[in-house]
N, C-alpha and C positions, 0 to 999 in steps of 0.2 A: 262088817263094821264100816261105817261111813267115814270118809276122810274129812278133815278140816279144810276150810277155805284157805288157811295159811299154808297148807301143804299141796293142795291141788293146783296144777298149773296147766297151761295150754301149750302142748308141744306141736300143734298143727301149724300150717302155714298162716302167717299173719295177714289178714285182709286189709289192715289199716294203711300200710304203705302203698298198696295198689290203689286204694280209694283216694288217698292224698295226692298221688301222682296224676290220677284222672282229674281231680279238682284243679291241679296246677295247669294241666293241659287246657282245660276249659277257661281258665283265667287268661291264658295266652290268646284264646279265640276272641275274648271280649275286650282285651286290653286296648287294641287300636281304636275301637269305638269310644270306650270310656275316656281314654286320653284325648281323643279328638274333641269330644264334647266338653271336657274340662278345659282344654286350651281355648275353645271358642268362648266359653263363659268367663273364665278367670285368667286367661292368658297363659304365658309360659310358666309362670310360678305355680299356677293352679295345676297345670299338667305335670310338673315335677312333683308336686305334693300328692297328686293322684297316683303317679307311678310309685312313689315311696309307699303309699298306703297299700297298693296292690302287692308289693313285695312283702309288706308286713302280714297281709292276709295269707298269702301262700306259705310264708315261713311259719305262721301260726298253725295252719293245717298240717304242715310237715312235722312240726314239733309235737303236736298232739298225736299224730300217728306213731312217731318214734317212742313217745312215752308209753302209749298204750301197748304197742307190740313188745316193747322191752319188759314192761312189768308183767304182762300176761305170761311170759316165759318163766317168771320166777314164782308167782303165786296169784291166785284169783283175788285174794285179799289185797295184795299190793296193786293189782290192776284197779280195784275200786278206789284205793287211796290215790293212785296215779291219776285216775279220771277226775277226782274231786280236787286234789291239791294241784294237779297239773293245770286245771282251768284257772285257778287263782294265780299260779306262777305265770302262765301265758298272758293273762290279763295284765299283770304287773310288768311283764316285758314289753307289751304293747304300749302301756303308759310310759315306761321309761324311754322307749324308742321315739315316741312323740315328744316327750319332755326334752330330750336331748337336742332336737332340731327346732324347737319353738322359736329360737332367736336367730335362725339363719335367714338370709335374705329371701329365699324362695318359699319359705313356709307360708302356706295359706290354710288356716284351720278349717274352713267350711268344706272345701273339696276333699281335704284329707279325712275329716270325720265322716262325711257322707260316703266316701269311697270305702272306708273301713266297715261301716255298718251295712251298706247296700251290697257290697261285694261278698261279705260273709254270708248274709242271708240269701242272696241271689245264687251264689255258687252251691250252697247247700240244697236249696230248693231244686235247682237244675240237676244236681247229682242224685236226688232221690229217684229220678226216673231210671237210673242206670244201676243202682245198688240192688243186688240180688237178695242177700240175707237169707239164703237157704243153705242147708247142709251140703248140698251138691255143689253149689257155687257160692261160697261164703263172702265173696267180695263183690265183683261186678257181674252183671248178667252176661252170658255169652252172646257174642254178636252173630247175626245171621240166622 
């Protein structure tokens, strides 16, 4: 007899936190360059806005990993709901985080918005080279 998606769960190791940690490590590699370029173009306010945006991006990846790994342990149906509604929730949290700082003296919308978009896409594209996605190594490819 086949099991329902509501009762099937994943008891294996969660690859999501490992991938999110790797994304955060890569964000630290590029942060000095991104902050330097932003400071050169928009000044100190642009650099602060860029730094804030990078923190939002890393927090977004970490929250996504947490939601997916937590819901997978409960049921695969909840995992699917967590992926779909988690995206909407995380998008709302990013909106709220930007909205809360929009009137502060250091807020520069262009570097903040560019950093949020480019950093999300850039880190994900960079990470695709290192994700294994095989049963033997479900998270990152082994080094060496």
